[in-house]
One Martini backbone bead per residue (centre of mass of N, CA, C, O) as a GRO file, in nm:
protein
  112
    1UNK     BB    1  -1.265   6.041   9.445
    2UNK     BB    2  -1.459   5.907   9.167
    3UNK     BB    3  -1.549   5.686   8.928
    4UNK     BB    4  -1.868   5.665   8.744
    5UNK     BB    5  -1.981   5.400   8.528
    6UNK     BB    6  -2.209   5.400   8.244
    7UNK     BB    7  -2.420   5.242   8.006
    8UNK     BB    8  -2.628   5.376   7.751
    9UNK     BB    9  -2.947   5.346   7.602
   10UNK     BB   10  -3.168   5.433   7.347
   11UNK     BB   11  -3.513   5.386   7.374
   12UNK     BB   12  -3.793   5.310   7.174
   13UNK     BB   13  -4.147   5.329   7.302
   14UNK     BB   14  -4.359   5.542   7.156
   15UNK     BB   15  -4.297   5.789   7.277
   16UNK     BB   16  -4.187   6.118   7.285
   17UNK     BB   17  -3.935   5.973   7.427
   18UNK     BB   18  -3.663   5.837   7.492
   19UNK     BB   19  -3.506   5.581   7.680
   20UNK     BB   20  -3.299   5.519   7.933
   21UNK     BB   21  -3.074   5.234   7.928
   22UNK     BB   22  -2.897   5.031   8.136
   23UNK     BB   23  -2.649   4.820   8.006
   24UNK     BB   24  -2.404   4.912   8.214
   25UNK     BB   25  -2.248   4.875   8.538
   26UNK     BB   26  -1.924   4.942   8.641
   27UNK     BB   27  -1.899   5.153   8.855
   28UNK     BB   28  -1.642   5.228   9.098
   29UNK     BB   29  -1.334   5.429   9.113
   30UNK     BB   30  -1.052   5.569   9.196
   31UNK     BB   31  -0.876   5.863   9.097
   32UNK     BB   32  -0.578   5.786   9.203
   33UNK     BB   33  -0.544   5.608   8.907
   34UNK     BB   34  -0.546   5.807   8.658
   35UNK     BB   35  -0.247   5.789   8.562
   36UNK     BB   36  -0.267   5.502   8.450
   37UNK     BB   37  -0.489   5.549   8.240
   38UNK     BB   38  -0.343   5.771   8.085
   39UNK     BB   39  -0.102   5.595   8.005
   40UNK     BB   40  -0.256   5.362   7.865
   41UNK     BB   41  -0.453   5.540   7.666
   42UNK     BB   42  -0.349   5.862   7.614
   43UNK     BB   43  -0.578   5.948   7.808
   44UNK     BB   44  -0.841   6.026   7.975
   45UNK     BB   45  -1.106   5.876   8.102
   46UNK     BB   46  -1.300   6.119   8.090
   47UNK     BB   47  -1.296   6.142   7.765
   48UNK     BB   48  -1.531   5.919   7.732
   49UNK     BB   49  -1.745   6.106   7.770
   50UNK     BB   50  -2.019   6.057   7.543
   51UNK     BB   51  -1.929   5.821   7.403
   52UNK     BB   52  -1.921   5.560   7.204
   53UNK     BB   53  -1.832   5.255   7.278
   54UNK     BB   54  -1.720   5.142   6.995
   55UNK     BB   55  -1.508   5.384   6.977
   56UNK     BB   56  -1.331   5.257   7.249
   57UNK     BB   57  -1.212   4.980   7.215
   58UNK     BB   58  -0.914   5.018   7.106
   59UNK     BB   59  -0.815   5.182   7.352
   60UNK     BB   60  -0.886   4.975   7.572
   61UNK     BB   61  -0.727   4.735   7.465
   62UNK     BB   62  -0.456   4.872   7.474
   63UNK     BB   63  -0.458   4.948   7.779
   64UNK     BB   64  -0.480   4.657   7.885
   65UNK     BB   65  -0.225   4.549   7.749
   66UNK     BB   66  -0.024   4.749   7.882
   67UNK     BB   67  -0.088   4.670   8.178
   68UNK     BB   68  -0.019   4.361   8.143
   69UNK     BB   69   0.286   4.412   8.025
   70UNK     BB   70   0.345   4.655   8.276
   71UNK     BB   71   0.315   4.604   8.601
   72UNK     BB   72   0.557   4.757   8.731
   73UNK     BB   73   0.495   5.035   8.622
   74UNK     BB   74   0.204   5.055   8.767
   75UNK     BB   75   0.288   4.986   9.055
   76UNK     BB   76   0.456   5.248   9.083
   77UNK     BB   77   0.165   5.421   9.081
   78UNK     BB   78   0.073   5.367   9.342
   79UNK     BB   79  -0.086   5.507   9.594
   80UNK     BB   80   0.034   5.621   9.894
   81UNK     BB   81  -0.261   5.602  10.048
   82UNK     BB   82  -0.411   5.318   9.936
   83UNK     BB   83  -0.609   5.428   9.707
   84UNK     BB   84  -0.562   5.206   9.521
   85UNK     BB   85  -0.457   4.996   9.233
   86UNK     BB   86  -0.345   4.812   8.978
   87UNK     BB   87  -0.558   4.586   8.993
   88UNK     BB   88  -0.813   4.768   9.004
   89UNK     BB   89  -0.755   4.940   8.743
   90UNK     BB   90  -0.757   4.697   8.551
   91UNK     BB   91  -1.031   4.579   8.610
   92UNK     BB   92  -1.195   4.834   8.533
   93UNK     BB   93  -1.095   4.843   8.236
   94UNK     BB   94  -1.190   4.565   8.156
   95UNK     BB   95  -1.500   4.611   8.218
   96UNK     BB   96  -1.530   4.838   8.015
   97UNK     BB   97  -1.448   4.676   7.761
   98UNK     BB   98  -1.660   4.457   7.777
   99UNK     BB   99  -1.909   4.646   7.773
  100UNK     BB  100  -1.846   4.781   7.498
  101UNK     BB  101  -1.855   4.510   7.335
  102UNK     BB  102  -2.160   4.445   7.425
  103UNK     BB  103  -2.226   4.784   7.384
  104UNK     BB  104  -2.155   4.969   7.110
  105UNK     BB  105  -2.423   5.183   7.117
  106UNK     BB  106  -2.349   5.304   7.367
  107UNK     BB  107  -2.320   5.544   7.624
  108UNK     BB  108  -2.095   5.719   7.805
  109UNK     BB  109  -2.105   5.755   8.162
  110UNK     BB  110  -1.952   6.012   8.375
  111UNK     BB  111  -1.876   6.034   8.719
  112UNK     BB  112  -1.679   6.269   8.967
   0.00000   0.00000   0.00000
């Protein structure tokens, strides 16, 4: 199982309904590292689902900073099956943070 994250904006086109526009596709990464993200963020990554990107920037910045400051702590959490690792989990969180900063009015969509 993996997390697949994209940021969407609702765009008014003059039609009867707004159109969802994919502002950023973060891609996917294995849920085997979800414990790392939970430790870094103070909550599950899945808890960001449906939230406005700008409201998540502070948590994401703090999570990235914590992962960068304590690499040995997070490397110790690498999944024993080899699916995912500290470097990949940090990169994924960084990409999500950058996308949220670039598109603060977008809504976070997560499937897993």
